[in-house]
N, C-alpha and C positions, 0 to 999 in steps of 0.2 A: 725973596726967592726961597729963603730958608723955611718960611711958613708954608709955602706951596709944597716943598719937599716933604715936610712933616705931615701935611694933609694927605698927600698921595700915598705915603707909606702907611698911614693909619687906615686909609680906605682899602688899600691892598690887603692889609692884615685882616680887616673885617670881612672882606670877601672870601679870603682863604679860610677863615674860621667858619663861616657859614657853609662853605663847600665841604669842610671836614665833617660838620654835623650831618649834612645830607648824605655823604658817603658812609658814615657810620650807621645811619638808618638803613641803608642798603645792605650793609654787612650783617645787621641783625635780621632783616627780613628776607635776605637772599634765598632763593629757592634751592640752589645747589651749592655744594662746598666750593666749587670753582668761582662762583659769583662772590661768595664771601671772601675768599682769598684775594680776589681782584680788588674788592672794595677796601680791604685792610691795607693792601699795597698802595692803593691810591691815597688813603688817609695818611700813610707814612710819607708819601711824596709831597703831599700838601703841607704836612708838618715840617718837612725839610725847607719848603718855601717860606713858611712862617719864621723858622730860625734865621734864614738869610735876611728876611725883612727886618727882623729884630736886630740883627747884626748891623744893618745899615742905619737903623734908627738910633741905636745906642753907640754906634761907632766902636764896636768891640770886635776885633778880628777873630778871637778864639771861638766865637759862635759859628763861624763858617767852618772851622775845623770840626766842631761837633756835628754840624750838618753833613759834612763829608763822611765822617765815621758812621753816622746813622744811615746814610745812603748805601755804604758798603755792606753794613749788617743787614739792611733790608733786602739787598740783592741776594745775599747768601741765604736768607730765610726763604725767599721765593724759589731759589734753586733746590734747596732741600725739600720744601713742601711739594714742588712739582715732581720730584723723584718719588715721593711717598704716595702721592695721590693715585697714580695708576695701580699701584699695589693694593691699596685699600679698595678701589673700585672692582678689581678682579676678585677680591675675596668676598664681595657681597653676593649672597645667593640670588639666583634668578627666581621669578615668581613661580616657575614650574618645579622648583626644588633643586635644580642643578646649579652649577656655577655659571656666571655670566660670561659670555664670549662676545666681545665687541670688536 
């Protein structure tokens, strides 16, 4: 039973690592800043999942605490970035030379 548990945790960690790579590709290639921000947020969420799986594999409780702190910081980053994005978008000039009004 222990061997099955280790195999499932290793498979889950591998799947999450592949998903993190795919999301980081989207973060680099994303056409808009909002797409990039969403991809980075998703990579952070997947990284938190990796920490939880590592905590289960190593049987270390402090890794869950680190994952919780990382989740809180990630939330704060998204809140601050979402407050700044509309301002940056409003400051971009329109193609006709004036300010954009959406």
